[in-house]
N, C-alpha and C positions, 0 to 999 in steps of 0.2 A: 504494500500500500504506500502511495505517495500523497502527502498532504502539503498544500501550499498556504494553508490558513491556520496552522497550529501555533498558538502563542508559545513563546520560548519557555515560560514557566510550566506550561502543561507538558511540553516536550521533556523537560528535565524530570518531571514527576513520573514519567512512564517507567515502569519496572522492566527495563530491557537493557541489554549489554550495550555500552557505548565505547567508542574509541578512547575517550578521555578516562573512563573507568579502567579500561585495560591498561592504559599508560600508568595509572596510579599503581595498579597491581605489579607491573613490571619494575616500577621504581622501588616499591616497598609493600610487600604483601600485608604487613601489619597495618600500614596506613589505609590500604584498601579495606581491610576488615573493619577498622574503626569508623571509616567514612560511609561504607555502603552495606555493611552487615549489622554491626552493633549500633551504628549511627551516633556514636559518642563524640565524634570529632567533626567539627564544622570549620571549613577553611575559607577565610575571607579572600576576596579577589585582591591581587596586587595592583600597584599603580599602573604597571605595564599592561596588565589585563584590562584595566579600566579604559586605557587609551585605545586598546584593540577593540573593546566593545563599543566605545563611542564612535570609532571609525566605521565599524560595520553598520551600526544602526543609523548613523548620520548619512552614510553613503546611500543606504537603501531609501531613507526618507527623501533625499534629493532626486533619486532616480525614479521612484515610484509615487512620490507624493504622500507617502504614509510612513509612520514610524512603527515598525514592527515591535510589539510589546508595549507600545505607548510610553516609553521612558523618555524623559526630558534631560538634555545635557545642561548642567548647571555649573557655573564657576564657583569654586570655593573661596569665600572671602579670606583675605590674608590674616585678618584679626582672629579667626577661629583656629588657626594652625598654631602649633607650638613655636617656640623661639627659633628652633632650627628648621622650621617648615614641615614638620612631621604631622601626619594625621593622628593626633593624640591630644589628650588633655580634656578638661571639663567643657571648655567652650566648643571644641570639636564634637564631642559626644552629644552635646545639646543641639548643635546645628544639624548633625547627622540624623538625630532622631526626627527632626522636621523634614529631612530630605532622604527618606529610606531608599535603599538600593533597588527595591522593586519598582520604584517610580522615577528615580533620578540616577543619572550617571554623573557623579561628582568629580570634577577635575580641577587641578590647580590652573592658574592663569597660563603658564607656559605649556601645559599639557593640552588645554583647550585650543590654544593658538596652533599647536602642531597638528591637531585634528583638522583644522581648516585648511592648512597647507597640504596635508595628505589627501584630502578630498579633491582639491583642485588638481594635484599631480595625477591622481588616479583617473580623473575624468578626461584629461587632455593627452594622456599617453597613447601613442599609436598602437593599434591592435587589430589584426585581421582586416586590413584595408580601410579602417576608420579609426575612431577613437575608442579607448577602453570604456569611457562613459557611455557612448552610444551603444556599444556592444552589450554591456551589462544591463542597460535599460531594456534590451530585448530578451533578456533571460528571465527565467523563473527564480525569484529570490527566496531564500530560506526554505528550501525544499526538504521536508522531513520525510525520511524513508523508514518504514517499519518492515522488517524482513526477518527471515530465519537464516541463521548461519549454523548449519548442522542442526544440533538439538537446542541451540541457544537462540532465543528471541532477541534480535538486535535492533538498533536504531542508529540513524545517521542524519545529520543536518547539514546540507550543502549550501554554501553561500549563494551561488548562482548556477543555475542549470540551463544549459543550451540544449534543448531537446532535438532541434533540427541538426545542429552540428555535432551532437553527441560529445559535448565537452562539459566537464564540471569544473567550476572555478572556486578557488579558496583564496581569500585575501589575507595576507599575513603582514603585520607590522613587524619591522626588524630594525636592529641597530645598524646593520650593514647588509646591503643588497648584493654585494659581489658573490661570485660562485662559491669560493671556499668558505667564507664566513656563514653564508646561508646554508651550505651543505652541512656545516657543523651544527647549525641550529636544527636542521632536519633530523640529524642523528640524535642530538641531545633531547629534543622535545618529541621525538617519535612521529614526525610528519610523514615518514615513509609508511608507518602503520596506519595513519589516518587515511592516506591515499589508497592503500590496499583495502582497508575496511570499507571505504566509501565506494570503491569500484566493485567490490563484492555485493554491496547493497544495490547498486545500479544494475548489475548483471542479474541479480535475483528477481528484481521487480520489473525491469524494463526489457530483460532478455536481450541485452545489447552490450557490446564492449564500448566503453567511453574512454576518453582521455581525461586525465586529472591534471589540471594546471594550477600551480601556485602563483599568485601575483604578489610578489614581495615588494613592499614599499618602505623606504627608509623613514624613520621617525624624526629626522632632523633635516633642516634645509640643505639642499633644494628638494628634498622628499623624492628622490629618484626611485623609479619603478622598474622592476625587471620580472618577467614571467619565466617560470621554470617547469619542466616536466621530469619526473624521476625515471631512471632507467629501470628496465624490467627486472634486473637482478635485485635492485633495491626494494621493489615492490614485493618480490618473492620473499626477501628477508623479512619484510613487514608482516606478511602472512604467517611465516614461521613463528615470529614472536607472538602474534595473535593467538595461534594454536597453543603455544607454550603457556601463555597467560590463562587461557580458558581451561587447559588441563589442570593447572594449579588451583584454579577456583573450584572446579568440579571436585578435586581431591581435598578441598578445604585446607590447603597449605598456606598458613598465615604468617610464616617466617621466611626470610630470604635464605637462599642457599649459602651455607657457610656460617649461619647464625650460631654463635657459641664457640666457634673455632678460630684459630689463628691462621689467616690465609697468606699465601705467598703473593707478593705484589710485584708486578712488572710495569715498566714504563711503556706508554703506548708507542706503536710503530709510526714512522714518518710516511708510510706509503699512502695514507689517506691524503695528507697534505701535498705529497708529490703529484698526485693525480691532477690537482688544480694549480700547480706551480706555473709561473710565467717565465719563459726563457729570457 
């Protein structure tokens, strides 16, 4: 099933496996248990996540004329922040209580300014013979896919879906858009798993092979944009990690491998960096 009208909070509430939950398990099975099984741990969004959310929701609002989830971007007054600019203290808590996360995306001045620059850069970037803004305006935004992955009910939420061109688009804010730094981000944050999971969802529901394209946009001026597509072997590695995570969840293994032992440590190889080196 694919839905284009599912509010984000309702999507999050669906008791189905998601890529983000699988990423938590692979990072730390105990964290997965406390967040998704016992539900004793609640993780607040980071500042970087807030900027990413504001970018996604503001971009959709400009392209479609509606704000999905009905959240409003609001600038945080400097006087409610702590002396070092942190989101903490009594004044911050009181202001935040009046501007809850379910209704507002709260950003500092410089963060809100960067969102504006990001939006303009995304809209004017050349893409498939026109501008990226024009292309995304013709796509289906926030496509929620409910599917079965083996015995597991799964869910995926795609930023923009081009049904005619069979392309799925995911917008990523990043500190560096260049190939090597963004490839590191893909490995660190599991974007290869996300792409593999979403492609499986599309294949299950639409019975077609899609391309999955990341649109990376830098969070500092001039907000340069670059599109990327992962190689097949990276997608295969993502599927392998997905299967490993699901096997651990089925077996109720809530501790990471090596827990309680002293492990041998090796420095990482330079081969990954050499792949993207410039002569």
